[in-house]
C-alpha positions as semicolon CSV with decimal commas, in nm:
position;residue;x (nm);y (nm);z (nm)
1;X;2,108;-0,912;1,813
2;X;2,443;-0,914;1,636
3;X;2,435;-0,719;1,314
4;X;2,513;-0,881;0,980
5;X;2,697;-0,688;0,710
6;X;2,623;-0,854;0,377
7;X;2,546;-0,637;0,075
8;X;2,393;-0,813;-0,222
9;X;2,280;-0,690;-0,564
10;X;2,393;-0,417;-0,799
11;X;2,610;-0,147;-0,647
12;X;2,664;0,213;-0,750
13;X;3,043;0,198;-0,755
14;X;3,114;0,566;-0,799
15;X;3,041;0,794;-0,506
16;X;2,830;1,086;-0,622
17;X;2,929;0,883;-0,758
18;X;3,231;1,107;-0,811
19;X;3,485;0,881;-0,975
20;X;3,605;0,696;-0,666
21;X;3,522;0,334;-0,599
22;X;3,251;0,306;-0,339
23;X;3,302;0,116;-0,016
24;X;3,006;-0,101;0,085
25;X;2,731;0,086;0,263
26;X;2,706;0,021;0,636
27;X;2,347;-0,097;0,619
28;X;2,310;-0,137;0,994
29;X;2,413;0,225;1,054
30;X;2,192;0,349;0,770
31;X;1,883;0,171;0,897
32;X;1,920;0,227;1,270
33;X;1,994;0,600;1,250
34;X;1,640;0,631;1,117
35;X;1,470;0,437;1,397
36;X;1,146;0,618;1,494
37;X;1,152;0,771;1,841
38;X;0,833;0,860;2,031
39;X;0,832;1,057;2,357
40;X;0,465;1,127;2,417
41;X;0,109;1,011;2,374
42;X;0,024;1,124;2,023
43;X;-0,260;0,975;1,814
44;X;-0,052;1,028;1,499
45;X;0,259;0,861;1,642
46;X;0,158;0,496;1,666
47;X;0,407;0,234;1,543
48;X;0,360;-0,104;1,379
49;X;0,517;-0,446;1,350
50;X;0,415;-0,696;1,085
51;X;0,513;-0,957;0,830
52;X;0,353;-0,831;0,507
53;X;0,034;-1,032;0,556
54;X;-0,048;-0,919;0,910
55;X;0,025;-0,601;1,105
56;X;-0,017;-0,493;1,466
57;X;-0,010;-0,124;1,558
58;X;0,066;0,000;1,909
59;X;0,045;0,319;2,110
60;X;0,316;0,468;2,331
61;X;0,277;0,184;2,584
62;X;0,399;-0,073;2,331
63;X;0,059;-0,241;2,310
64;X;-0,294;-0,128;2,226
65;X;-0,379;0,022;2,563
66;X;-0,570;0,330;2,447
67;X;-0,743;0,242;2,117
68;X;-1,022;0,495;2,161
69;X;-0,775;0,779;2,210
70;X;-0,578;0,684;1,898
71;X;-0,886;0,615;1,685
72;X;-0,900;0,963;1,520
73;X;-0,526;0,948;1,450
74;X;-0,344;0,641;1,321
75;X;-0,560;0,370;1,481
76;X;-0,429;0,071;1,670
77;X;-0,518;-0,195;1,417
78;X;-0,478;-0,572;1,421
79;X;-0,545;-0,672;1,063
80;X;-0,460;-0,958;0,831
81;X;-0,504;-1,042;0,465
82;X;-0,752;-1,320;0,554
83;X;-0,961;-1,139;0,818
84;X;-1,282;-1,034;0,640
85;X;-1,649;-1,019;0,736
86;X;-1,986;-0,956;0,572
87;X;-2,299;-0,839;0,746
88;X;-2,607;-1,059;0,708
89;X;-2,795;-1,024;0,381
90;X;-3,158;-1,093;0,483
91;X;-3,291;-0,926;0,167
92;X;-3,098;-1,172;-0,047
93;X;-2,930;-0,906;-0,258
94;X;-2,750;-1,039;-0,566
95;X;-2,462;-0,868;-0,744
96;X;-2,660;-0,872;-1,069
97;X;-2,893;-0,618;-0,908
98;X;-2,623;-0,350;-0,901
99;X;-2,562;-0,375;-1,275
100;X;-2,701;-0,096;-1,489
101;X;-2,689;-0,041;-1,861
102;X;-2,468;0,253;-1,954
103;X;-2,411;0,405;-2,295
104;X;-2,078;0,574;-2,354
105;X;-2,003;0,715;-2,698
106;X;-2,260;0,483;-2,852
107;X;-2,136;0,166;-2,682
108;X;-2,359;-0,011;-2,429
109;X;-2,247;-0,222;-2,135
110;X;-2,348;-0,338;-1,790
111;X;-2,155;-0,156;-1,517
112;X;-2,162;-0,203;-1,138
113;X;-2,340;0,114;-1,029
114;X;-2,409;0,283;-0,698
115;X;-2,784;0,348;-0,717
116;X;-2,978;0,604;-0,516
117;X;-3,311;0,468;-0,639
118;X;-3,519;0,261;-0,670
119;X;-3,508;0,123;-0,316
120;X;-3,418;-0,236;-0,405
121;X;-3,125;-0,136;-0,627
122;X;-3,007;0,119;-0,372
123;X;-3,015;-0,147;-0,100
124;X;-2,819;-0,388;-0,317
125;X;-2,553;-0,135;-0,416
126;X;-2,518;-0,016;-0,054
127;X;-2,475;-0,377;0,067
128;X;-2,218;-0,474;-0,196
129;X;-2,021;-0,154;-0,142
130;X;-1,982;-0,229;0,229
131;X;-1,941;-0,608;0,210
132;X;-1,706;-0,773;0,255
133;X;-1,503;-0,546;0,482
134;X;-1,178;-0,602;0,665
135;X;-1,188;-0,703;1,032
136;X;-1,008;-0,563;1,332
137;X;-0,910;-0,899;1,481
138;X;-0,873;-0,784;1,842
139;X;-0,723;-0,527;2,075
140;X;-0,431;-0,638;2,295
141;X;-0,350;-0,375;2,557
142;X;-0,209;-0,323;2,901
143;X;-0,454;-0,343;3,190
144;X;-0,300;-0,060;3,391
145;X;-0,464;0,010;3,726
146;X;-0,379;0,239;4,012
147;X;-0,373;0,154;4,384
148;X;-0,747;0,221;4,407
149;X;-0,819;-0,012;4,112
150;X;-0,911;0,261;3,862
151;X;-0,784;0,222;3,508
152;X;-0,516;0,458;3,383
153;X;-0,593;0,723;3,123
154;X;-0,353;0,854;2,856
155;X;-0,279;1,152;3,080
156;X;-0,145;0,913;3,347
157;X;0,136;0,787;3,121
158;X;0,461;0,979;3,174
159;X;0,830;0,944;3,099
160;X;0,765;0,787;2,760
161;X;1,069;0,667;2,564
162;X;0,971;0,442;2,273
163;X;1,181;0,327;1,979
164;X;1,115;0,104;1,685
165;X;1,430;-0,098;1,615
166;X;1,399;-0,131;1,239
167;X;1,697;-0,367;1,210
168;X;1,542;-0,633;1,436
169;X;1,175;-0,540;1,387
170;X;1,096;-0,486;1,755
171;X;0,935;-0,197;1,945
172;X;1,087;-0,109;2,283
173;X;0,878;0,111;2,513
174;X;0,945;0,248;2,859
175;X;0,714;0,470;3,065
176;X;0,568;0,525;3,409
177;X;0,202;0,478;3,501
178;X;0,037;0,502;3,842
179;X;0,379;0,508;4,009
180;X;0,501;0,193;3,834
181;X;0,776;0,185;3,574
182;X;0,712;-0,030;3,266
183;X;0,939;-0,177;3,002
184;X;0,752;-0,336;2,711
185;X;0,892;-0,509;2,402
186;X;0,668;-0,610;2,112
187;X;0,744;-0,804;1,795
188;X;0,562;-0,985;1,514
189;X;0,629;-1,340;1,400
190;X;0,757;-1,348;1,038
191;X;0,567;-1,666;0,952
192;X;0,247;-1,655;1,156
193;X;-0,006;-1,384;1,234
194;X;0,121;-1,363;1,590
195;X;0,266;-1,100;1,817
196;X;0,492;-1,159;2,114
197;X;0,541;-0,918;2,401
198;X;0,743;-0,904;2,721
199;X;0,640;-0,670;3,003
200;X;0,865;-0,593;3,299
201;X;0,772;-0,357;3,582
202;X;0,989;-0,210;3,857
203;X;0,759;-0,353;4,122
204;X;0,472;-0,595;4,142
205;X;0,281;-0,574;3,813
206;X;-0,067;-0,429;3,857
207;X;-0,337;-0,532;3,614
208;X;-0,179;-0,734;3,337
209;X;-0,285;-0,758;2,970
210;X;-0,635;-0,727;2,828
211;X;-0,779;-0,880;2,513
212;X;-1,084;-0,700;2,373
213;X;-1,286;-0,793;2,067
214;X;-1,513;-0,554;1,876
215;X;-1,787;-0,608;1,622
216;X;-1,709;-0,450;1,283
217;X;-1,853;-0,112;1,194
218;X;-1,865;-0,145;0,819
219;X;-1,784;0,225;0,788
220;X;-1,600;0,380;0,496
221;X;-1,301;0,501;0,701
222;X;-1,248;0,413;1,066
223;X;-1,080;0,173;1,308
224;X;-1,346;-0,094;1,237
225;X;-1,432;-0,122;1,607
226;X;-1,796;-0,119;1,716
227;X;-1,796;-0,154;2,096
228;X;-2,171;-0,102;2,127
229;X;-2,300;-0,431;1,983
230;X;-2,187;-0,712;2,216
231;X;-2,489;-0,929;2,136
232;X;-2,405;-0,949;1,765
233;X;-2,095;-1,168;1,812
234;X;-1,949;-1,422;2,050
235;X;-1,608;-1,478;2,206
236;X;-1,556;-1,792;2,412
237;X;-1,267;-1,993;2,552
238;X;-1,273;-2,334;2,384
239;X;-0,959;-2,474;2,549
240;X;-0,736;-2,367;2,836
241;X;-0,450;-2,493;3,051
242;X;-0,201;-2,338;3,293
243;X;-0,002;-2,167;3,019
244;X;-0,242;-2,091;2,740
245;X;-0,590;-2,067;2,596
246;X;-0,765;-2,064;2,260
247;X;-1,058;-1,832;2,201
248;X;-1,318;-1,879;1,928
249;X;-1,462;-1,571;1,761
250;X;-1,797;-1,584;1,575
251;X;-1,932;-1,284;1,387
252;X;-2,226;-1,379;1,168
253;X;-2,074;-1,615;0,910
254;X;-1,712;-1,542;1,006
255;X;-1,520;-1,764;1,247
256;X;-1,159;-1,725;1,356
257;X;-0,942;-1,817;1,654
258;X;-0,712;-1,639;1,896
259;X;-0,438;-1,839;2,069
260;X;-0,281;-1,686;2,381
261;X;0,024;-1,838;2,552
262;X;0,204;-1,708;2,860
263;X;0,539;-1,799;3,013
264;X;0,511;-1,692;3,378
265;X;0,240;-1,790;3,625
266;X;-0,077;-1,606;3,529
267;X;-0,451;-1,650;3,503
268;X;-0,682;-1,562;3,215
269;X;-1,035;-1,462;3,310
270;X;-1,334;-1,320;3,127
271;X;-1,427;-0,986;3,285
272;X;-1,725;-0,924;3,060
273;X;-1,839;-1,019;2,712
274;X;-1,546;-0,995;2,467
275;X;-1,314;-0,865;2,742
276;X;-1,047;-1,095;2,889
277;X;-0,762;-1,010;3,123
278;X;-0,439;-1,205;3,169
279;X;-0,315;-1,126;3,521
280;X;0,028;-1,232;3,651
281;X;0,039;-1,432;3,974
282;X;0,303;-1,237;4,163
283;X;0,629;-1,124;4,006
284;X;0,710;-0,831;3,785
285;X;0,742;-0,997;3,443
286;X;0,496;-1,133;3,190
287;X;0,593;-1,267;2,848
288;X;0,315;-1,383;2,618
289;X;0,221;-1,447;2,257
290;X;-0,111;-1,384;2,086
291;X;-0,180;-1,543;1,748
292;X;-0,475;-1,496;1,513
293;X;-0,586;-1,780;1,284
294;X;-0,858;-1,846;1,029
295;X;-0,848;-2,215;1,124
296;X;-0,815;-2,383;1,462
297;X;-0,441;-2,377;1,537
298;X;-0,248;-2,693;1,612
299;X;0,042;-2,659;1,853
300;X;0,159;-2,381;2,077
301;X;0,362;-2,173;1,833
302;X;0,687;-1,996;1,913
303;X;0,777;-1,855;2,253
304;X;0,857;-1,489;2,308
305;X;1,232;-1,543;2,269
306;X;1,187;-1,767;1,967
307;X;0,963;-1,508;1,804
308;X;1,206;-1,222;1,864
309;X;1,493;-1,428;1,721
310;X;1,291;-1,527;1,415
311;X;1,176;-1,169;1,360
312;X;1,530;-1,035;1,389
313;X;1,663;-1,288;1,138
314;X;1,380;-1,205;0,899
315;X;1,426;-0,829;0,923
316;X;1,804;-0,845;0,891
317;X;1,772;-1,062;0,581
318;X;1,534;-0,805;0,437
319;X;1,772;-0,516;0,497
320;X;2,077;-0,705;0,372
321;X;1,937;-0,869;0,061
322;X;1,761;-0,581;-0,115
323;X;1,838;-0,227;-0,218
324;X;1,943;0,060;0,007
325;X;2,019;0,426;-0,056
326;X;2,255;0,625;0,166
327;X;2,222;1,005;0,170
328;X;2,475;1,070;0,447
329;X;2,733;1,231;0,214
330;X;2,483;1,478;0,067
331;X;2,530;1,843;0,161
332;X;2,176;1,950;0,075
333;X;2,003;2,013;0,408
334;X;1,695;1,820;0,293
335;X;1,882;1,495;0,239
336;X;1,848;1,357;0,592
337;X;1,471;1,392;0,578
338;X;1,458;1,221;0,240
339;X;1,667;0,934;0,377
340;X;1,433;0,901;0,677
341;X;1,131;0,881;0,451
342;X;1,298;0,625;0,227
343;X;1,412;0,392;0,505
344;X;1,079;0,405;0,687
345;X;0,886;0,355;0,364
346;X;1,091;0,042;0,297
347;X;0,995;-0,090;0,639
348;X;0,627;0,004;0,619
349;X;0,562;-0,134;0,272
350;X;0,731;-0,462;0,364
351;X;0,514;-0,516;0,673
352;X;0,187;-0,380;0,531
353;X;0,176;-0,452;0,157
354;X;0,347;-0,783;0,079
355;X;0,061;-1,031;0,102
356;X;-0,098;-1,263;-0,150
357;X;-0,353;-1,012;-0,282
358;X;-0,339;-0,641;-0,363
359;X;-0,329;-0,428;-0,043
360;X;-0,564;-0,154;0,066
361;X;-0,447;0,205;0,055
362;X;-0,407;0,218;0,434
363;X;-0,232;-0,119;0,444
364;X;-0,311;-0,335;0,745
365;X;-0,351;-0,050;0,992
366;X;-0,709;0,069;0,961
367;X;-0,996;0,062;0,716
368;X;-1,038;0,307;0,434
369;X;-1,288;0,238;0,159
370;X;-1,413;-0,043;0,390
371;X;-1,070;-0,210;0,384
372;X;-1,095;-0,282;0,012
373;X;-0,798;-0,292;-0,228
374;X;-0,802;-0,051;-0,521
375;X;-0,635;-0,205;-0,825
376;X;-0,533;0,127;-0,981
377;X;-0,319;0,178;-0,670
378;X;-0,147;-0,159;-0,702
379;X;0,123;-0,003;-0,924
380;X;0,214;0,233;-0,641
381;X;0,207;-0,044;-0,381
382;X;0,415;-0,291;-0,578
383;X;0,652;-0,159;-0,846
384;X;0,913;-0,041;-0,597
385;X;0,964;-0,396;-0,466
386;X;1,111;-0,499;-0,802
387;X;1,317;-0,181;-0,840
388;X;1,461;-0,230;-0,491
389;X;1,580;-0,582;-0,569
390;X;1,292;-0,764;-0,399
391;X;1,078;-0,888;-0,689
392;X;0,950;-1,179;-0,480
393;X;0,749;-0,934;-0,269
394;X;0,575;-0,806;-0,582
395;X;0,529;-1,161;-0,706
396;X;0,338;-1,247;-0,386
397;X;0,039;-1,039;-0,493
398;X;0,040;-1,041;-0,873
399;X;-0,037;-1,412;-0,894
400;X;-0,384;-1,308;-0,774
401;X;-0,467;-1,174;-1,121
402;X;-0,440;-1,512;-1,288
403;X;-0,525;-1,742;-1,000
404;X;-0,823;-1,560;-0,845
405;X;-0,942;-1,263;-1,049
406;X;-0,914;-1,382;-1,409
407;X;-1,261;-1,532;-1,453
408;X;-1,427;-1,239;-1,278
409;X;-1,241;-0,993;-1,500
410;X;-1,340;-1,192;-1,809
411;X;-1,705;-1,168;-1,704
412;X;-1,679;-0,790;-1,661
413;X;-1,535;-0,758;-2,012
414;X;-1,804;-0,987;-2,157
415;X;-2,099;-0,797;-2,005
416;X;-1,955;-0,470;-2,130
417;X;-1,911;-0,618;-2,480
418;X;-1,532;-0,622;-2,483
419;X;-1,280;-0,898;-2,540
420;X;-1,030;-1,038;-2,292
421;X;-1,034;-0,936;-1,927
422;X;-1,122;-0,600;-1,771
423;X;-0,968;-0,561;-1,429
424;X;-1,197;-0,427;-1,161
425;X;-1,118;-0,122;-0,949
426;X;-1,239;-0,161;-0,590
427;X;-1,226;-0,530;-0,502
428;X;-1,155;-0,788;-0,231
429;X;-0,943;-1,104;-0,193
430;X;-1,202;-1,301;-0,394
431;X;-1,204;-1,047;-0,682
432;X;-1,551;-0,912;-0,617
433;X;-1,640;-0,583;-0,781
434;X;-1,774;-0,307;-0,558
435;X;-2,039;-0,087;-0,719
436;X;-1,929;0,269;-0,786
437;X;-2,020;0,555;-1,015
438;X;-1,652;0,640;-1,041
439;X;-1,453;0,321;-0,987
440;X;-1,648;0,112;-1,237
441;X;-1,541;0,351;-1,513
442;X;-1,170;0,380;-1,429
443;X;-0,936;0,224;-1,680
444;X;-0,577;0,293;-1,577
445;X;-0,555;-0,020;-1,363
446;X;-0,590;-0,224;-1,683
447;X;-0,224;-0,220;-1,801
448;X;-0,072;-0,269;-1,453
449;X;-0,042;-0,646;-1,478
450;X;0,149;-0,611;-1,806
451;X;0,388;-0,368;-1,637
452;X;0,425;-0,608;-1,341
453;X;0,490;-0,904;-1,570
454;X;0,758;-0,707;-1,752
455;X;0,931;-0,630;-1,422
456;X;0,922;-0,998;-1,332
457;X;1,071;-1,086;-1,670
458;X;1,351;-0,834;-1,622
459;X;1,421;-0,994;-1,285
460;X;1,411;-1,346;-1,430
461;X;1,411;-1,358;-1,814
462;X;1,330;-1,727;-1,828
463;X;1,078;-1,949;-2,012
464;X;0,918;-2,016;-1,674
465;X;0,841;-1,645;-1,626
466;X;0,691;-1,622;-1,975
467;X;0,476;-1,928;-1,915
468;X;0,360;-1,797;-1,578
469;X;0,226;-1,462;-1,700
470;X;0,167;-1,491;-2,075
471;X;-0,205;-1,575;-2,063
472;X;-0,282;-1,285;-1,832
473;X;-0,073;-1,048;-2,044
474;X;-0,243;-1,152;-2,367
475;X;-0,599;-1,142;-2,228
476;X;-0,532;-0,798;-2,079
477;X;-0,407;-0,672;-2,415
478;X;-0,709;-0,825;-2,592
479;X;-0,934;-0,603;-2,382
480;X;-0,717;-0,299;-2,445
481;X;-0,736;-0,348;-2,819
482;X;-1,113;-0,396;-2,813
483;X;-1,161;-0,091;-2,590
484;X;-0,983;0,141;-2,835
485;X;-1,199;0,282;-3,117
486;X;-1,070;0,327;-3,469
487;X;-1,156;0,664;-3,622
488;X;-1,148;0,588;-3,995
489;X;-1,191;0,953;-4,093
490;X;-0,869;1,053;-3,913
491;X;-0,690;0,719;-3,940
492;X;-0,621;0,686;-3,569
493;X;-0,724;0,489;-3,262
494;X;-0,905;0,678;-2,986
495;X;-0,965;0,609;-2,615
496;X;-1,304;0,731;-2,499
497;X;-1,574;0,654;-2,246
498;X;-1,377;0,623;-1,924
499;X;-1,292;0,817;-1,610
500;X;-0,916;0,870;-1,624
501;X;-0,665;0,881;-1,342
502;X;-0,750;1,248;-1,300
503;X;-1,093;1,167;-1,159
504;X;-1,236;1,517;-1,197
505;X;-1,308;1,428;-1,562
506;X;-1,630;1,255;-1,672
507;X;-1,671;0,925;-1,854
508;X;-1,943;1,064;-2,083
509;X;-1,716;1,330;-2,235
510;X;-1,355;1,223;-2,189
511;X;-1,154;1,149;-2,504
512;X;-0,787;1,055;-2,512
513;X;-0,660;1,139;-2,162
514;X;-0,281;1,166;-2,191
515;X;-0,166;0,921;-1,925
516;X;-0,400;0,647;-2,045
517;X;-0,289;0,700;-2,406
518;X;0,077;0,658;-2,312
519;X;0,002;0,361;-2,089
520;X;-0,196;0,192;-2,370
521;X;0,100;0,243;-2,604
522;X;0,356;0,107;-2,356
523;X;0,146;-0,191;-2,254
524;X;0,052;-0,293;-2,609
525;X;0,414;-0,269;-2,721
526;X;0,515;-0,478;-2,421
527;X;0,242;-0,738;-2,486
528;X;0,366;-0,765;-2,843
529;X;0,718;-0,835;-2,713
530;X;0,569;-1,107;-2,494
531;X;0,417;-1,274;-2,799
532;X;0,759;-1,283;-2,960
533;X;0,920;-1,414;-2,641
534;X;0,657;-1,688;-2,634
535;X;0,747;-1,789;-2,989
536;X;0,430;-1,642;-3,140
537;X;0,401;-1,409;-3,439
538;X;0,311;-1,046;-3,383
539;X;-0,058;-0,972;-3,353
540;X;-0,119;-0,750;-3,657
541;X;-0,424;-0,582;-3,505
542;X;-0,224;-0,489;-3,199
543;X;0,053;-0,362;-3,426
544;X;-0,189;-0,131;-3,607
545;X;-0,311;0,008;-3,273
546;X;0,047;0,070;-3,161
547;X;0,122;0,246;-3,489
548;X;-0,194;0,457;-3,507
549;X;-0,274;0,542;-3,144
550;X;-0,360;0,911;-3,104
551;X;-0,081;1,142;-2,986
552;X;-0,135;1,356;-2,678
553;X;-0,353;1,663;-2,738
554;X;-0,212;2,009;-2,665
555;X;-0,314;2,374;-2,684
556;X;-0,166;2,669;-2,874
557;X;0,081;2,735;-2,591
558;X;0,235;2,390;-2,624
559;X;0,075;2,260;-2,305
560;X;-0,073;1,913;-2,289
561;X;-0,445;1,896;-2,218
562;X;-0,610;1,692;-1,944
563;X;-0,795;1,519;-2,229
564;X;-0,854;1,596;-2,593
565;X;-1,202;1,734;-2,517
566;X;-1,080;1,947;-2,221
567;X;-0,984;2,251;-2,427
568;X;-1,016;2,479;-2,123
569;X;-0,772;2,270;-1,919
570;X;-0,575;2,572;-1,801
571;X;-0,884;2,782;-1,725
572;X;-1,122;2,544;-1,542
573;X;-0,995;2,452;-1,193
574;X;-1,161;2,112;-1,230
575;X;-0,881;2,023;-1,471
576;X;-0,600;2,158;-1,251
577;X;-0,697;1,977;-0,932
578;X;-0,665;1,615;-0,821
579;X;-0,387;1,416;-0,994
580;X;-0,175;1,593;-1,255
581;X;-0,190;1,266;-1,448
582;X;-0,059;1,426;-1,764
583;X;0,290;1,413;-1,609
584;X;0,262;1,037;-1,574
585;X;0,260;1,008;-1,955
586;X;0,635;1,070;-1,942
587;X;0,761;0,983;-1,596
588;X;0,575;0,678;-1,479
589;X;0,608;0,569;-1,842
590;X;0,907;0,589;-2,074
591;X;0,937;0,814;-2,376
592;X;0,717;0,722;-2,671
593;X;0,632;0,869;-3,009
594;X;0,307;1,001;-2,861
595;X;0,488;1,262;-2,648
596;X;0,693;1,568;-2,740
597;X;0,949;1,643;-2,469
598;X;0,936;2,020;-2,524
599;X;0,560;2,026;-2,474
600;X;0,591;1,804;-2,170
601;X;0,853;2,034;-2,017
602;X;0,621;2,329;-2,078
603;X;0,348;2,137;-1,901
604;X;0,573;2,045;-1,608
605;X;0,669;2,408;-1,553
606;X;0,306;2,521;-1,566
607;X;0,202;2,251;-1,320
608;X;0,487;2,341;-1,087
609;X;0,388;2,706;-1,077
610;X;0,009;2,688;-1,095
611;X;-0,135;2,352;-0,991
612;X;-0,392;2,337;-0,713
613;X;-0,149;2,151;-0,487
614;X;-0,393;2,153;-0,197
615;X;-0,606;1,902;-0,390
616;X;-0,333;1,649;-0,460
617;X;-0,258;1,301;-0,325
618;X;0,059;1,147;-0,189
619;X;0,167;0,976;-0,510
620;X;0,137;1,296;-0,713
621;X;0,471;1,415;-0,573
622;X;0,678;1,113;-0,682
623;X;0,493;1,115;-1,016
624;X;0,603;1,475;-1,064
625;X;0,957;1,378;-0,961
626;X;0,973;1,097;-1,217
627;X;0,852;1,330;-1,491
628;X;1,108;1,595;-1,394
629;X;1,388;1,337;-1,381
630;X;1,318;1,210;-1,733
631;X;1,312;1,570;-1,859
632;X;1,649;1,649;-1,700
633;X;1,501;1,878;-1,435
634;X;1,670;1,713;-1,138
635;X;1,612;2,021;-0,923
636;X;1,237;1,981;-0,961
637;X;1,263;1,606;-0,910
638;X;1,409;1,651;-0,562
639;X;1,185;1,947;-0,494
640;X;0,879;1,738;-0,573
641;X;0,972;1,467;-0,326
642;X;1,024;1,721;-0,047
643;X;0,758;1,979;-0,133
644;X;0,606;2,127;0,182
645;X;0,242;2,028;0,132
646;X;-0,005;1,857;0,363
647;X;-0,043;1,551;0,141
648;X;0,336;1,518;0,123
649;X;0,372;1,497;0,502
650;X;0,549;1,193;0,654
651;X;0,473;1,114;1,019
652;X;0,724;0,999;1,281
653;X;0,639;0,641;1,180
654;X;0,715;0,721;0,816
655;X;0,351;0,701;0,708
656;X;0,242;0,943;0,436
657;X;-0,037;1,160;0,583
658;X;-0,318;1,297;0,363
659;X;-0,594;1,450;0,574
660;X;-0,811;1,391;0,880
661;X;-0,992;1,105;0,707
662;X;-0,693;0,939;0,538
663;X;-0,422;0,961;0,802
664;X;-0,194;0,712;0,629
665;X;-0,159;0,646;0,259
666;X;0,063;0,362;0,147
667;X;0,068;0,459;-0,226
668;X;0,260;0,770;-0,122
669;X;0,526;0,556;0,046
670;X;0,550;0,318;-0,248
671;X;0,563;0,604;-0,495
672;X;0,847;0,768;-0,303
673;X;1,050;0,446;-0,320
674;X;0,980;0,407;-0,692
675;X;1,090;0,763;-0,769
676;X;1,408;0,741;-0,559
677;X;1,510;0,411;-0,718
678;X;1,457;0,560;-1,063
679;X;1,647;0,880;-0,981
680;X;1,943;0,681;-0,845
681;X;1,968;0,375;-1,071
682;X;1,820;0,540;-1,378
683;X;1,578;0,424;-1,644
684;X;1,599;0,278;-1,990
685;X;1,762;0,545;-2,204
686;X;1,873;0,758;-1,909
687;X;2,190;0,969;-1,942
688;X;2,502;0,766;-1,870
689;X;2,585;0,952;-1,551
690;X;2,565;0,850;-1,185
691;X;2,233;0,917;-1,016
692;X;2,077;1,071;-1,328
693;X;1,763;1,190;-1,148
694;X;1,950;1,387;-0,879
695;X;2,112;1,730;-0,919
696;X;2,464;1,707;-1,057
697;X;2,605;2,007;-0,870
698;X;2,779;1,801;-0,600
699;X;2,519;1,855;-0,330
700;X;2,358;1,510;-0,380
701;X;2,628;1,249;-0,329
702;X;2,391;0,956;-0,326
703;X;2,530;0,609;-0,260
704;X;2,318;0,303;-0,333
705;X;2,324;-0,072;-0,367
706;X;2,086;-0,332;-0,502
707;X;1,859;-0,111;-0,716
708;X;1,731;-0,194;-1,063
709;X;1,681;0,032;-1,362
710;X;1,322;0,140;-1,435
711;X;1,167;0,076;-1,778
């Protein structure tokens, strides 16, 4: 595919931007020098194609030939934003049964709880925690057989040379199996949930392609494939001709369809329940497409060539029309690795996290937390899209708050005796609330939609943008005001009775966690601006909250506490593990009157030297980088992004690895992109120097185009 060299958006015109006018970045060279390259069977080295709403992950053969082998690594998922399932509910559990009265600091409310007893409530909370769960829509793999008819194992695959062409969005794989050389190309349609593949062998093609369909497991974290329950679901061919077939899938109350089309003479046969094989009739080539649909498809869809052309055009437009950052002139030896992570994170977030509802933490690759989205993570999934000049990809999912979730969030606020809307934590595309003894008490997802709306306004400061988001902004702020408690004795507003972002703290004792305080201040100030933009007078109650919100609590050493009640923050390891959320109070968020920079710098240095880094998560590193950048510690900003810790590992695919349970973690990728955009393009009030978040010693000559300044 011929490359296109069009660079749109804001450009950093000074190299290093050392005083010389910058020539346009060669985007094709930048992207393609970071193409992933796989040379062996490795469960952590699978690669994906996708369109933001659907993703398909392959092993070293270019298809999903060995799903069981890859299952404990990065599984070979076929997942979509619409593909969900619920197990039968013969007991007739109702969501009301998971609600329990909770008193926090004298205030009562009904919260969705995870009960261990009595039996009925436990059964209800167990059912609603698991259901609905995301489906694996089907395995599409090579049917590789030897001369004696036995199926190949991973050990039989040799000579592997696989590359993901990021520029065109296609995976090219070559290898040898059972004495036959294979060349496989795989791509995803940009508009439909469909993959196209072309297989060429150096002799007659043995086997062909198999299509296997599992029942869901409903497990917390796995590949969602139960191969032991064939009687619980059905797969049948409902139409077929010489070049295609449509399969109907029924799993309890879920129905979807799989459309398979082939371009060379071949035959599709059912080998056993839920197992179909497409075998070529002579020849050494087989091109086919496989589409997944929640409704019976009409028409044949694109051919293999048409799909590859459409995918290439889509991917090239993506690379050319948004932001890019080029580290090739940097002399710091870590720069090439940072560039690799950035480019691959741009690709992965665009194919995994750009659908019409908030994504799950493992994207569309495999299930974690039953495939459910977590709203507190939506900031990490989405903010970078706007900062990288692609606000439409953020806009795709934030409409969900007003269009789908609003009434549910209003009901949560009402039953907890608050005003406005309280956004749930662990949810689903229909805005259900999963019961949890942690998630139901989190609060830091609440201001996200105000932050998102502000980014959309910065991208398009029009009356239409104000009209689109104003009601959601105002209702969100109404809850935030009603949640805060006025302490008349001290003349200040207090936040209490929540589990903060640092989840090692308890709802029953936590008062004024620092990140939440700063986020409340930022969001309420922003909501007040939105009233003025909408032609409304300031809300005087909101204004009093903004003026009298508690400042961050600190100890005698000038170190900020994990919360006002956590006076032994720097003694008790419970307070120095998990997320160092205190740094988000100035980093994720801009400077406010609640924060003293000298105390925050003291805190940053203590965290850097003493934090329990083995208990962190992938987004903690970019959060630390953003804090360091705002404090003028560019050395620590870069050091945070490249710190050698397990949870800051980036696989050959670019996925952020956490541990053996959470092998990929999309918030880490999104956080990396957010931090790099901020460090390059700056933030409101940043020093008027090029690349203000990077070291200014000449070792980080960072060139960029199309980035936007962070609030």
